[in-house]
PALUMKOL-302329 format. One record per residue: y, z, x of N, C-alpha, C in turn; residue number from 1; residue in one letter. Coordinates in steps of 0.1 Angstrom, whole numbers, m for minus. Example, Ala and Ser with C-alpha at 12.3 -4.5 7.8 and 13.67 -1.06 7.14 Angstrom:
<nY m57 nZ 78 nX 132 caY m45 caZ 78 caX 123 cY m33 cZ 78 cX 132 nr 1 rest a>
<nY m22 nZ 71 nX 128 caY m11 caZ 71 caX 137 cY 0 cZ 79 cX 129 nr 2 rest s>
//
This chain:
<nY 175 nZ m188 nX m266 caY 190 caZ m190 caX m268 cY 198 cZ m188 cX m255 nr 1 rest m>
<nY 207 nZ m196 nX m252 caY 214 caZ m195 caX m239 cY 226 cZ m187 cX m240 nr 2 rest p>
<nY 232 nZ m183 nX m228 caY 244 caZ m176 caX m228 cY 256 cZ m183 cX m234 nr 3 rest l>
<nY 255 nZ m196 nX m234 caY 267 caZ m204 caX m239 cY 268 cZ m202 cX m254 nr 4 rest s>
<nY 259 nZ m196 nX m261 caY 260 caZ m193 caX m275 cY 269 cZ m181 cX m278 nr 5 rest d>
<nY 272 nZ m173 nX m268 caY 281 caZ m162 caX m270 cY 296 cZ m167 cX m272 nr 6 rest l>
<nY 304 nZ m159 nX m279 caY 318 caZ m163 caX m281 cY 325 cZ m163 cX m268 nr 7 rest p>
<nY 335 nZ m172 nX m267 caY 343 caZ m174 caX m254 cY 349 cZ m160 cX m251 nr 8 rest h>
<nY 348 nZ m157 nX m238 caY 354 caZ m144 caX m234 cY 343 cZ m133 cX m233 nr 9 rest g>
<nY 332 nZ m135 nX m239 caY 321 caZ m125 caX m239 cY 310 cZ m129 cX m230 nr 10 rest e>
<nY 311 nZ m141 nX m224 caY 300 caZ m146 caX m215 cY 300 cZ m137 cX m203 nr 11 rest l>
<nY 288 nZ m132 nX m200 caY 287 caZ m124 caX m187 cY 291 cZ m131 cX m175 nr 12 rest p>
<nY 288 nZ m144 nX m174 caY 292 caZ m152 caX m162 cY 307 cZ m153 cX m161 nr 13 rest r>
<nY 313 nZ m155 nX m172 caY 328 caZ m156 caX m172 cY 334 cZ m143 cX m168 nr 14 rest e>
<nY 329 nZ m132 nX m174 caY 335 caZ m119 caX m170 cY 332 cZ m115 cX m156 nr 15 rest r>
<nY 321 nZ m119 nX m151 caY 318 caZ m117 caX m137 cY 328 cZ m124 cX m128 nr 16 rest l>
<nY 330 nZ m137 nX m130 caY 340 caZ m145 caX m122 cY 354 cZ m139 cX m123 nr 17 rest l>
<nY 357 nZ m134 nX m135 caY 371 caZ m130 caX m137 cY 374 cZ m116 cX m132 nr 18 rest a>
<nY 364 nZ m107 nX m133 caY 366 caZ m93 caX m130 cY 356 cZ m87 cX m120 nr 19 rest h>
<nY 347 nZ m95 nX m115 caY 337 caZ m90 caX m106 cY 324 cZ m85 cX m112 nr 20 rest g>
<nY 314 nZ m85 nX m104 caY 300 caZ m81 caX m109 cY 299 cZ m67 cX m114 nr 21 rest a>
<nY 308 nZ m58 nX m108 caY 307 caZ m44 caX m111 cY 310 cZ m40 cX m126 nr 22 rest a>
<nY 317 nZ m49 nX m133 caY 320 caZ m46 caX m147 cY 309 cZ m49 cX m156 nr 23 rest v>
<nY 298 nZ m56 nX m152 caY 287 caZ m60 caX m160 cY 277 cZ m49 cX m161 nr 24 rest l>
<nY 270 nZ m47 nX m172 caY 259 caZ m38 caX m173 cY 247 cZ m44 cX m166 nr 25 rest s>
<nY 236 nZ m36 nX m165 caY 224 caZ m41 caX m159 cY 219 cZ m53 cX m167 nr 26 rest d>
<nY 219 nZ m51 nX m180 caY 214 caZ m62 caX m189 cY 222 cZ m75 cX m187 nr 27 rest a>
<nY 235 nZ m74 nX m186 caY 243 caZ m86 caX m185 cY 241 cZ m92 cX m172 nr 28 rest e>
<nY 240 nZ m85 nX m161 caY 237 caZ m90 caX m148 cY 223 cZ m98 cX m148 nr 29 rest l>
<nY 214 nZ m92 nX m154 caY 200 caZ m98 caX m155 cY 201 cZ m111 cX m164 nr 30 rest l>
<nY 209 nZ m110 nX m174 caY 211 caZ m122 caX m183 cY 217 cZ m134 cX m175 nr 31 rest a>
<nY 226 nZ m131 nX m166 caY 232 caZ m142 caX m158 cY 221 cZ m148 cX m150 nr 32 rest v>
<nY 212 nZ m141 nX m145 caY 201 caZ m146 caX m137 cY 191 cZ m154 cX m145 nr 33 rest l>
<nY 188 nZ m149 nX m157 caY 178 caZ m155 caX m166 cY 183 cZ m168 cX m172 nr 34 rest l>
<nY 196 nZ m168 nX m176 caY 203 caZ m179 caX m182 cY 199 cZ m183 cX m196 nr 35 rest r>
<nY 186 nZ m183 nX m199 caY 182 caZ m186 caX m213 cY 172 cZ m175 cX m218 nr 36 rest t>
<nY 171 nZ m174 nX m231 caY 162 caZ m165 caX m236 cY 149 cZ m172 cX m240 nr 37 rest g>
<nY 143 nZ m169 nX m251 caY 132 caZ m176 caX m256 cY 133 cZ m178 cX m271 nr 38 rest r>
<nY 124 nZ m185 nX m277 caY 126 caZ m189 caX m291 cY 127 cZ m176 cX m300 nr 39 rest t>
<nY 139 nZ m176 nX m307 caY 141 caZ m165 caX m316 cY 147 cZ m152 cX m309 nr 40 rest g>
<nY 149 nZ m153 nX m296 caY 155 caZ m141 caX m289 cY 166 cZ m146 cX m279 nr 41 rest e>
<nY 178 nZ m140 nX m281 caY 189 caZ m144 caX m272 cY 186 cZ m138 cX m258 nr 42 rest h>
<nY 191 nZ m145 nX m248 caY 189 caZ m141 caX m234 cY 194 cZ m126 cX m232 nr 43 rest v>
<nY 205 nZ m122 nX m238 caY 209 caZ m108 caX m236 cY 199 cZ m98 cX m242 nr 44 rest l>
<nY 193 nZ m102 nX m254 caY 183 caZ m93 caX m259 cY 171 cZ m93 cX m251 nr 45 rest d>
<nY 167 nZ m104 nX m245 caY 156 caZ m104 caX m236 cY 159 cZ m96 cX m223 nr 46 rest l>
<nY 171 nZ m97 nX m218 caY 175 caZ m89 caX m207 cY 175 cZ m74 cX m210 nr 47 rest a>
<nY 180 nZ m70 nX m222 caY 180 caZ m56 caX m226 cY 166 cZ m51 cX m227 nr 48 rest r>
<nY 157 nZ m59 nX m232 caY 143 caZ m54 caX m233 cY 137 cZ m52 cX m220 nr 49 rest g>
<nY 140 nZ m60 nX m210 caY 134 caZ m58 caX m196 cY 140 cZ m46 cX m190 nr 50 rest i>
<nY 153 nZ m44 nX m191 caY 160 caZ m32 caX m186 cY 154 cZ m19 cX m192 nr 51 rest v>
<nY 151 nZ m20 nX m205 caY 145 caZ m8 caX m212 cY 131 cZ m6 cX m207 nr 52 rest a>
<nY 124 nZ m17 nX m204 caY 110 caZ m16 caX m199 cY 109 cZ m9 cX m186 nr 53 rest q>
<nY 120 nZ m11 nX m178 caY 120 caZ m5 caX m164 cY 129 cZ 7 cX m163 nr 54 rest f>
<nY 134 nZ 12 nX m174 caY 144 caZ 23 caX m173 cY 139 cZ 35 cX m165 nr 55 rest r>
<nY 126 nZ 39 nX m167 caY 121 caZ 51 caX m161 cY 120 cZ 49 cX m146 nr 56 rest e>
<nY 115 nZ 38 nX m141 caY 113 caZ 36 caX m127 cY 125 cZ 29 cX m120 nr 57 rest e>
<nY 134 nZ 22 nX m128 caY 145 caZ 15 caX m123 cY 141 cZ 0 cX m120 nr 58 rest g>
<nY 151 nZ m8 nX m120 caY 148 caZ m23 caX m118 cY 142 cZ m26 cX m104 nr 59 rest l>
<nY 144 nZ m17 nX m95 caY 138 caZ m19 caX m81 cY 123 cZ m19 cX m82 nr 60 rest a>
<nY 117 nZ m14 nX m93 caY 103 caZ m14 caX m95 cY 98 cZ m29 cX m96 nr 61 rest a>
<nY 107 nZ m38 nX m100 caY 103 caZ m52 caX m101 cY 99 cZ m57 cX m88 nr 62 rest i>
<nY 105 nZ m53 nX m77 caY 102 caZ m58 caX m64 cY 88 cZ m53 cX m59 nr 63 rest l>
<nY 83 nZ m42 nX m65 caY 70 caZ m37 caX m61 cY 59 cZ m43 cX m69 nr 64 rest r>
<nY 63 nZ m52 nX m79 caY 52 caZ m58 caX m87 cY 48 cZ m72 cX m80 nr 65 rest m>
<nY 36 nZ m76 nX m82 caY 33 caZ m89 caX m78 cY 41 cZ m99 cX m86 nr 66 rest p>
<nY 46 nZ m110 nX m80 caY 55 caZ m119 caX m87 cY 48 cZ m125 cX m100 nr 67 rest a>
<nY 35 nZ m127 nX m99 caY 28 caZ m133 caX m110 cY 28 cZ m123 cX m122 nr 68 rest a>
<nY 27 nZ m110 nX m119 caY 27 caZ m100 caX m130 cY 41 cZ m100 cX m137 nr 69 rest e>
<nY 52 nZ m100 nX m129 caY 65 caZ m101 caX m135 cY 67 cZ m114 cX m144 nr 70 rest f>
<nY 62 nZ m125 nX m138 caY 63 caZ m138 caX m145 cY 56 cZ m138 cX m159 nr 71 rest a>
<nY 46 nZ m129 nX m160 caY 38 caZ m129 caX m173 cY 45 cZ m121 cX m184 nr 72 rest r>
<nY 57 nZ m115 nX m181 caY 64 caZ m108 caX m192 cY 69 cZ m119 cX m201 nr 73 rest i>
<nY 67 nZ m118 nX m214 caY 72 caZ m128 caX m224 cY 86 cZ m132 cX m222 nr 74 rest p>
<nY 89 nZ m145 nX m221 caY 103 caZ m150 caX m219 cY 107 cZ m151 cX m204 nr 75 rest g>
<nY 98 nZ m147 nX m195 caY 102 caZ m148 caX m181 cY 96 cZ m161 cX m175 nr 76 rest i>
<nY 84 nZ m162 nX m171 caY 78 caZ m174 caX m165 cY 81 cZ m174 cX m150 nr 77 rest g>
<nY 75 nZ m184 nX m143 caY 76 caZ m185 caX m129 cY 90 cZ m187 cX m124 nr 78 rest g>
<nY 98 nZ m196 nX m129 caY 111 caZ m200 caX m124 cY 121 cZ m188 cX m125 nr 79 rest a>
<nY 121 nZ m181 nX m137 caY 130 caZ m170 caX m139 cY 125 cZ m158 cX m130 nr 80 rest k>
<nY 112 nZ m156 nX m129 caY 107 caZ m145 caX m120 cY 112 cZ m147 cX m106 nr 81 rest a>
<nY 111 nZ m160 nX m101 caY 115 caZ m163 caX m87 cY 130 cZ m160 cX m85 nr 82 rest a>
<nY 138 nZ m164 nX m95 caY 153 caZ m161 caX m94 cY 156 cZ m146 cX m94 nr 83 rest t>
<nY 150 nZ m139 nX m103 caY 153 caZ m124 caX m103 cY 148 cZ m117 cX m91 nr 84 rest v>
<nY 136 nZ m120 nX m86 caY 130 caZ m114 caX m74 cY 138 cZ m118 cX m62 nr 85 rest l>
<nY 143 nZ m130 nX m61 caY 151 caZ m134 caX m50 cY 164 cZ m126 cX m50 nr 86 rest a>
<nY 170 nZ m125 nX m61 caY 183 caZ m117 caX m62 cY 181 cZ m103 cX m59 nr 87 rest a>
<nY 171 nZ m96 nX m64 caY 168 caZ m82 caX m60 cY 166 cZ m80 cX m45 nr 88 rest l>
<nY 158 nZ m89 nX m40 caY 155 caZ m88 caX m25 cY 167 cZ m91 cX m17 nr 89 rest e>
<nY 175 nZ m100 nX m21 caY 188 caZ m103 caX m14 cY 197 cZ m90 cX m14 nr 90 rest l>
<nY 198 nZ m84 nX m26 caY 206 caZ m72 caX m27 cY 200 cZ m61 cX m19 nr 91 rest g>
<nY 187 nZ m59 nX m18 caY 181 caZ m49 caX m10 cY 184 cZ m51 cX 5 nr 92 rest r>
<nY 183 nZ m64 nX 9 caY 186 caZ m67 caX 23 cY 201 cZ m65 cX 27 nr 93 rest r>
<nY 209 nZ m69 nX 17 caY 224 caZ m66 caX 20 cY 227 cZ m52 cX 21 nr 94 rest a>
<nY 221 nZ m44 nX 12 caY 223 caZ m29 caX 13 cY 218 cZ m24 cX 27 nr 95 rest y>
<nY 206 nZ m28 nX 31 caY 200 caZ m23 caX 43 cY 209 cZ m28 cX 55 nr 96 rest a>
<nY 215 nZ m40 nX 54 caY 223 caZ m44 caX 65 cY 236 cZ m36 cX 66 nr 97 rest g>
<nY 242 nZ m32 nX 54 caY 254 caZ m25 caX 54 cY 252 cZ m11 cX 60 nr 98 rest t>
<nY 241 nZ m5 nX 57 caY 238 caZ 9 caX 60 cY 230 cZ 10 cX 74 nr 99 rest h>
<nY 227 nZ m1 nX 79 caY 219 caZ m1 caX 92 cY 204 cZ 2 cX 89 nr 100 rest g>
<nY 196 nZ m4 nX 97 caY 182 caZ m1 caX 96 cY 178 cZ 12 cX 102 nr 101 rest m>
<nY 169 nZ 19 nX 97 caY 166 caZ 33 caX 102 cY 158 cZ 32 cX 115 nr 102 rest p>
<nY 158 nZ 43 nX 122 caY 150 caZ 45 caX 134 cY 138 cZ 53 cX 130 nr 103 rest h>
<nY 126 nZ 49 nX 134 caY 114 caZ 55 caX 130 cY 108 cZ 62 cX 143 nr 104 rest l>
<nY 111 nZ 74 nX 145 caY 107 caZ 81 caX 157 cY 95 cZ 89 cX 155 nr 105 rest n>
<nY 91 nZ 92 nX 143 caY 79 caZ 100 caX 140 cY 73 cZ 96 cX 127 nr 106 rest e>
<nY 61 nZ 101 nX 124 caY 55 caZ 97 caX 111 cY 63 cZ 102 cX 99 nr 107 rest a>
<nY 70 nZ 113 nX 100 caY 77 caZ 118 caX 89 cY 88 cZ 109 cX 85 nr 108 rest a>
<nY 94 nZ 101 nX 95 caY 104 caZ 91 caX 92 cY 98 cZ 80 cX 83 nr 109 rest d>
<nY 85 nZ 76 nX 86 caY 78 caZ 66 caX 78 cY 76 cZ 71 cX 64 nr 110 rest v>
<nY 72 nZ 84 nX 63 caY 70 caZ 90 caX 50 cY 83 cZ 90 cX 42 nr 111 rest m>
<nY 94 nZ 93 nX 48 caY 107 caZ 93 caX 41 cY 111 cZ 79 cX 36 nr 112 rest t>
<nY 108 nZ 69 nX 45 caY 111 caZ 55 caX 41 cY 103 cZ 50 cX 29 nr 113 rest l>
<nY 90 nZ 54 nX 29 caY 81 caZ 47 caX 19 cY 79 cZ 56 cX 7 nr 114 rest l>
<nY 81 nZ 69 nX 7 caY 77 caZ 77 caX m4 cY 84 cZ 73 cX m17 nr 115 rest s>
<nY 97 nZ 70 nX m17 caY 103 caZ 66 caX m30 cY 98 cZ 53 cX m35 nr 116 rest a>
<nY 95 nZ 44 nX m25 caY 90 caZ 31 caX m29 cY 76 cZ 32 cX m35 nr 117 rest r>
<nY 68 nZ 41 nX m30 caY 54 caZ 42 caX m34 cY 50 cZ 53 cX m44 nr 118 rest c>
<nY 60 nZ 61 nX m48 caY 56 caZ 73 caX m56 cY 49 cZ 70 cX m69 nr 119 rest h>
<nY 53 nZ 58 nX m75 caY 48 caZ 55 caX m88 cY 37 cZ 44 cX m88 nr 120 rest a>
<nY 34 nZ 40 nX m76 caY 24 caZ 29 caX m74 cY 10 cZ 34 cX m79 nr 121 rest e>
<nY 3 nZ 25 nX m86 caY m10 caZ 27 caX m90 cY m21 cZ 20 cX m81 nr 122 rest r>
<nY m15 nZ 11 nX m72 caY m24 caZ 4 caX m63 cY m20 cZ 6 cX m49 nr 123 rest r>
<nY m29 nZ 4 nX m40 caY m25 caZ 5 caX m25 cY m17 cZ m7 cX m21 nr 124 rest e>
<nY m7 nZ m4 nX m13 caY 1 caZ m15 caX m6 cY 1 cZ m12 cX 8 nr 125 rest h>
<nY m1 nZ m23 nX 16 caY m1 caZ m22 caX 30 cY 11 cZ m28 cX 36 nr 126 rest f>
<nY 18 nZ m19 nX 44 caY 31 caZ m23 caX 50 cY 30 cZ m25 cX 65 nr 127 rest f>
<nY 38 nZ m34 nX 70 caY 40 caZ m36 caX 84 cY 55 cZ m33 cX 87 nr 128 rest v>
<nY 57 nZ m24 nX 97 caY 70 caZ m20 caX 101 cY 72 cZ m24 cX 116 nr 129 rest l>
<nY 77 nZ m36 nX 119 caY 80 caZ m40 caX 132 cY 92 cZ m32 cX 138 nr 130 rest p>
<nY 91 nZ m28 nX 150 caY 102 caZ m19 caX 156 cY 107 cZ m25 cX 169 nr 131 rest l>
<nY 119 nZ m22 nX 172 caY 125 caZ m26 caX 185 cY 120 cZ m16 cX 196 nr 132 rest s>
<nY 124 nZ m18 nX 208 caY 120 caZ m9 caX 219 cY 127 cZ 5 cX 217 nr 133 rest a>
<nY 138 nZ 5 nX 209 caY 145 caZ 18 caX 206 cY 140 cZ 24 cX 193 nr 134 rest k>
<nY 129 nZ 19 nX 187 caY 123 caZ 24 caX 175 cY 132 cZ 21 cX 163 nr 135 rest n>
<nY 140 nZ 10 nX 163 caY 148 caZ 6 caX 152 cY 139 cZ m3 cX 143 nr 136 rest e>
<nY 139 nZ 0 nX 130 caY 131 caZ m8 caX 121 cY 138 cZ m22 cX 120 nr 137 rest l>
<nY 130 nZ m33 nX 123 caY 135 caZ m46 caX 122 cY 134 cZ m53 cX 108 nr 138 rest l>
<nY 123 nZ m49 nX 101 caY 121 caZ m54 caX 88 cY 110 cZ m45 cX 82 nr 139 rest m>
<nY 108 nZ m46 nX 69 caY 97 caZ m40 caX 61 cY 90 cZ m50 cX 54 nr 140 rest l>
<nY 77 nZ m52 nX 57 caY 69 caZ m63 caX 51 cY 58 cZ m57 cX 43 nr 141 rest a>
<nY 57 nZ m60 nX 31 caY 45 caZ m56 caX 22 cY 36 cZ m67 cX 22 nr 142 rest d>
<nY 25 nZ m66 nX 30 caY 16 caZ m77 caX 33 cY 3 cZ m78 cX 24 nr 143 rest v>
<nY 1 nZ m67 nX 17 caY m11 caZ m67 caX 9 cY m10 cZ m57 cX m3 nr 144 rest s>
<nY m17 nZ m61 nX m14 caY m17 caZ m52 caX m25 cY m32 cZ m51 cX m30 nr 145 rest t>
<nY m37 nZ m39 nX m32 caY m50 caZ m38 caX m37 cY m59 cZ m29 cX m28 nr 146 rest g>
<nY m72 nZ m31 nX m28 caY m81 caZ m24 caX m19 cY m80 cZ m29 cX m5 nr 147 rest t>
<nY m80 nZ m20 nX 5 caY m79 caZ m25 caX 19 cY m93 cZ m30 cX 23 nr 148 rest l>
<nY m94 nZ m43 nX 24 caY m106 caZ m49 caX 28 cY m102 cZ m60 cX 38 nr 149 rest t>
<nY m112 nZ m66 nX 45 caY m110 caZ m77 caX 54 cY m103 cZ m89 cX 47 nr 150 rest n>
<nY m107 nZ m90 nX 34 caY m101 caZ m102 caX 27 cY m86 cZ m100 cX 24 nr 151 rest a>
<nY m82 nZ m88 nX 23 caY m68 caZ m85 caX 19 cY m59 cZ m82 cX 31 nr 152 rest l>
<nY m64 nZ m75 nX 41 caY m56 caZ m71 caX 53 cY m62 cZ m77 cX 65 nr 153 rest v>
<nY m56 nZ m88 nX 70 caY m61 caZ m95 caX 82 cY m51 cZ m94 cX 93 nr 154 rest h>
<nY m55 nZ m93 nX 105 caY m45 caZ m92 caX 116 cY m34 cZ m103 cX 116 nr 155 rest p>
<nY m38 nZ m115 nX 111 caY m29 caZ m126 caX 111 cY m17 cZ m122 cX 102 nr 156 rest r>
<nY m19 nZ m117 nX 90 caY m8 caZ m113 caX 81 cY m1 cZ m101 cX 87 nr 157 rest e>
<nY m7 nZ m92 nX 94 caY m1 caZ m80 caX 99 cY 8 cZ m83 cX 110 nr 158 rest v>
<nY 4 nZ m92 nX 119 caY 12 caZ m94 caX 131 cY 22 cZ m105 cX 130 nr 159 rest f>
<nY 21 nZ m114 nX 120 caY 30 caZ m125 caX 118 cY 45 cZ m120 cX 116 nr 160 rest e>
<nY 48 nZ m109 nX 108 caY 62 caZ m104 caX 107 cY 67 cZ m99 cX 121 nr 161 rest p>
<nY 58 nZ m92 nX 128 caY 62 caZ m86 caX 141 cY 65 cZ m97 cX 151 nr 162 rest a>
<nY 57 nZ m108 nX 151 caY 60 caZ m119 caX 160 cY 73 cZ m126 cX 156 nr 163 rest i>
<nY 75 nZ m127 nX 143 caY 87 caZ m135 caX 138 cY 100 cZ m128 cX 142 nr 164 rest r>
<nY 100 nZ m114 nX 142 caY 112 caZ m107 caX 145 cY 113 cZ m102 cX 159 nr 165 rest c>
<nY 103 nZ m106 nX 168 caY 104 caZ m102 caX 182 cY 102 cZ m87 cX 184 nr 166 rest g>
<nY 93 nZ m81 nX 177 caY 91 caZ m66 caX 177 cY 85 cZ m62 cX 191 nr 167 rest a>
<nY 89 nZ m50 nX 196 caY 83 caZ m45 caX 208 cY 70 cZ m38 cX 205 nr 168 rest a>
<nY 69 nZ m32 nX 193 caY 57 caZ m25 caX 188 cY 58 cZ m25 cX 173 nr 169 rest h>
<nY 47 nZ m20 nX 167 caY 46 caZ m20 caX 152 cY 39 cZ m8 cX 147 nr 170 rest v>
<nY 44 nZ m3 nX 136 caY 37 caZ 8 caX 129 cY 32 cZ 1 cX 116 nr 171 rest i>
<nY 20 nZ 4 nX 112 caY 14 caZ 0 caX 99 cY 13 cZ 12 cX 90 nr 172 rest v>
<nY 14 nZ 10 nX 78 caY 13 caZ 21 caX 68 cY 7 cZ 16 cX 55 nr 173 rest a>
<nY 1 nZ 25 nX 47 caY m2 caZ 22 caX 34 cY m2 cZ 35 cX 25 nr 174 rest h>
<nY m2 nZ 33 nX 12 caY m1 caZ 44 caX 3 cY m15 cZ 47 cX m3 nr 175 rest n>
<nY m17 nZ 60 nX m7 caY m29 caZ 64 caX m14 cY m25 cZ 68 cX m28 nr 176 rest h>
<nY m26 nZ 60 nX m38 caY m22 caZ 64 caX m52 cY m29 cZ 77 cX m57 nr 177 rest p>
<nY m40 nZ 80 nX m51 caY m47 caZ 92 caX m55 cY m39 cZ 105 cX m52 nr 178 rest s>
<nY m30 nZ 104 nX m43 caY m22 caZ 116 caX m39 cY m28 cZ 123 cX m26 nr 179 rest g>
<nY m40 nZ 119 nX m22 caY m46 caZ 125 caX m11 cY m44 cZ 116 cX 1 nr 180 rest d>
<nY m37 nZ 121 nX 12 caY m34 caZ 112 caX 23 cY m45 cZ 110 cX 33 nr 181 rest p>
<nY m56 nZ 118 nX 32 caY m67 caZ 117 caX 42 cY m73 cZ 103 cX 42 nr 182 rest m>
<nY m74 nZ 97 nX 54 caY m79 caZ 83 caX 55 cY m94 cZ 82 cX 52 nr 183 rest p>
<nY m97 nZ 70 nX 47 caY m111 caZ 67 caX 44 cY m118 cZ 61 cX 56 nr 184 rest s>
<nY m131 nZ 59 nX 56 caY m138 caZ 53 caX 67 cY m133 cZ 39 cX 69 nr 185 rest a>
<nY m129 nZ 32 nX 58 caY m123 caZ 18 caX 59 cY m110 cZ 19 cX 66 nr 186 rest e>
<nY m102 nZ 29 nX 63 caY m89 caZ 31 caX 70 cY m91 cZ 32 cX 85 nr 187 rest d>
<nY m101 nZ 40 nX 89 caY m103 caZ 42 caX 103 cY m108 cZ 29 cX 110 nr 188 rest h>
<nY m116 nZ 22 nX 103 caY m121 caZ 9 caX 108 cY m110 cZ m1 cX 110 nr 189 rest r>
<nY m101 nZ m2 nX 100 caY m90 caZ m11 caX 100 cY m80 cZ m8 cX 111 nr 190 rest l>
<nY m78 nZ 5 nX 112 caY m68 caZ 10 caX 123 cY m73 cZ 6 cX 137 nr 191 rest t>
<nY m86 nZ 8 nX 139 caY m91 caZ 4 caX 152 cY m91 cZ m11 cX 154 nr 192 rest r>
<nY m94 nZ m19 nX 144 caY m93 caZ m34 caX 145 cY m79 cZ m38 cX 148 nr 193 rest s>
<nY m69 nZ m33 nX 141 caY m55 caZ m37 caX 143 cY m50 cZ m32 cX 157 nr 194 rest l>
<nY m55 nZ m20 nX 161 caY m51 caZ m15 caX 174 cY m55 cZ m25 cX 185 nr 195 rest y>
<nY m68 nZ m29 nX 184 caY m73 caZ m38 caX 194 cY m66 cZ m52 cX 194 nr 196 rest e>
<nY m63 nZ m57 nX 182 caY m56 caZ m70 caX 181 cY m42 cZ m68 cX 187 nr 197 rest a>
<nY m35 nZ m57 nX 185 caY m22 caZ m55 caX 190 cY m22 cZ m55 cX 205 nr 198 rest g>
<nY m33 nZ m50 nX 211 caY m34 caZ m50 caX 226 cY m35 cZ m64 cX 231 nr 199 rest k>
<nY m43 nZ m73 nX 224 caY m44 caZ m87 caX 228 cY m31 cZ m94 cX 227 nr 200 rest l>
<nY m23 nZ m91 nX 217 caY m11 caZ m99 caX 214 cY 1 cZ m93 cX 222 nr 201 rest l>
<nY m1 nZ m82 nX 228 caY 10 caZ m76 caX 235 cY 20 cZ m69 cX 226 nr 202 rest g>
<nY 16 nZ m66 nX 213 caY 25 caZ m59 caX 204 cY 17 cZ m47 cX 199 nr 203 rest i>
<nY 18 nZ m36 nX 207 caY 9 caZ m24 caX 204 cY 12 cZ m18 cX 190 nr 204 rest p>
<nY 1 nZ m14 nX 183 caY 2 caZ m6 caX 171 cY 3 cZ 8 cX 175 nr 205 rest v>
<nY 15 nZ 14 nX 173 caY 17 caZ 28 caX 178 cY 14 cZ 39 cX 167 nr 206 rest t>
<nY 12 nZ 35 nX 155 caY 8 caZ 44 caX 145 cY 3 cZ 37 cX 132 nr 207 rest d>
<nY m5 nZ 44 nX 125 caY m9 caZ 40 caX 112 cY m7 cZ 52 cX 103 nr 208 rest h>
<nY 2 nZ 51 nX 94 caY 6 caZ 63 caX 85 cY 1 cZ 61 cX 71 nr 209 rest v>
<nY m6 nZ 70 nX 66 caY m10 caZ 70 caX 52 cY m1 cZ 79 cX 44 nr 210 rest v>
<nY 6 nZ 73 nX 34 caY 16 caZ 80 caX 26 cY 10 cZ 83 cX 13 nr 211 rest v>
<nY 12 nZ 96 nX 8 caY 6 caZ 100 caX m5 cY 15 cZ 110 cX m11 nr 212 rest a>
<nY 13 nZ 114 nX m24 caY 21 caZ 124 caX m31 cY 20 cZ 137 cX m24 nr 213 rest r>
<nY 8 nZ 140 nX m18 caY 6 caZ 154 caX m12 cY 9 cZ 154 cX 3 nr 214 rest d>
<nY 16 nZ 144 nX 8 caY 19 caZ 144 caX 22 cY 16 cZ 131 cX 29 nr 215 rest g>
<nY 14 nZ 132 nX 42 caY 10 caZ 120 caX 49 cY 0 cZ 123 cX 60 nr 216 rest f>
<nY m6 nZ 112 nX 65 caY m15 caZ 114 caX 76 cY m11 cZ 104 cX 87 nr 217 rest f>
<nY m10 nZ 108 nX 99 caY m6 caZ 99 caX 111 cY m18 cZ 99 cX 120 nr 218 rest s>
<nY m23 nZ 86 nX 122 caY m33 caZ 84 caX 132 cY m29 cZ 88 cX 146 nr 219 rest f>
<nY m16 nZ 85 nX 149 caY m11 caZ 88 caX 163 cY m9 cZ 103 cX 165 nr 220 rest a>
<nY m4 nZ 110 nX 155 caY m1 caZ 124 caX 156 cY m14 cZ 132 cX 156 nr 221 rest e>
<nY m25 nZ 126 nX 151 caY m38 caZ 133 caX 151 cY m46 cZ 129 cX 163 nr 222 rest e>
<nY m40 nZ 121 nX 172 caY m47 caZ 117 caX 184 cY m57 cZ 107 cX 183 nr 223 rest g>
<nY m56 nZ 99 nX 172 caY m66 caZ 88 caX 169 cY m62 cZ 74 cX 174 nr 224 rest l>
<nY m50 nZ 73 nX 180 caY m45 caZ 61 caX 186 cY m41 cZ 63 cX 200 nr 225 rest l>
//
């Protein structure tokens, strides 16, 4: 059932245009993006259900999900998932632009940046953090989800964001859902592989930070880079 079924004056889209987005609830904002519900369920009810589903972690958790997983929620599908994910990412980028990108001068700064994003994750995510010569973060790219293997983390995917934004150097990072930040043998192997690739490309890997509930591990600070 579409938004147009609501009585005149109660349409979230109309209220947004008349009074601004701030007057709408989370469910109403989401309903504007979804536009239609599903058979037997109004779009506002669908939106309220999704908001309730993510109440504990917050709607930002949607950005941490694979797009295909979000699309599998009943009533969503590929097109709606793309619209919602694009809107959330645009909002995240707008917020980052307003507040300025952080400077990452040490591994603890990486931990601060990623801990909130990763605290509820049940899978490993591999991040690329391209930096300027003054250590300003240029972007944050989540390039892999799952187990760290050659099939999932390849230098091509790691260095593409750094090349695209003209990074002077790059920090890589990933989370350990187990809570233990100590790197595995595969983490050591991958770090060495990316370090050597960075030397060839002229974009040095200056640290690999493992973020976990119980702290972090920095390859650079441990003298391993």
